[in-house]
C-alpha positions in Angstrom: 52.3 68.3 161.9 54.5 66.8 160.7 53.0 64.1 160.0 50.5 66.6 157.7 53.3 67.5 155.9 54.4 64.0 155.1 50.9 63.2 153.9 50.7 65.6 151.9 54.6 65.6 150.1 52.5 61.4 150.0 49.6 63.2 147.5 52.0 65.3 145.5 54.0 62.2 144.5 50.9 60.1 143.9 49.4 63.1 141.5 53.1 63.5 139.5 52.7 59.7 139.1 49.5 60.4 137.7 49.9 62.3 135.5 53.4 60.8 134.7 51.8 57.6 133.4 49.4 59.2 132.1 51.8 61.2 129.7 53.4 58.7 129.4 50.7 56.9 127.5 49.4 60.1 125.5 53.2 60.1 124.4 52.8 55.5 123.3 49.6 56.2 121.7 50.9 59.0 120.0 53.1 57.4 118.8 51.4 54.2 117.9 48.7 56.2 115.7 51.4 58.3 113.7 53.2 55.1 112.6 50.0 53.7 111.0 
């Protein structure tokens, strides 16, 4: 059970990182396009 919860936590961490990286890229693109 603890092993399963660790896997779930790991998946949540990966998902959070993916979302934050994607969000950073969107913000960078938005700023870049806004400066043109």
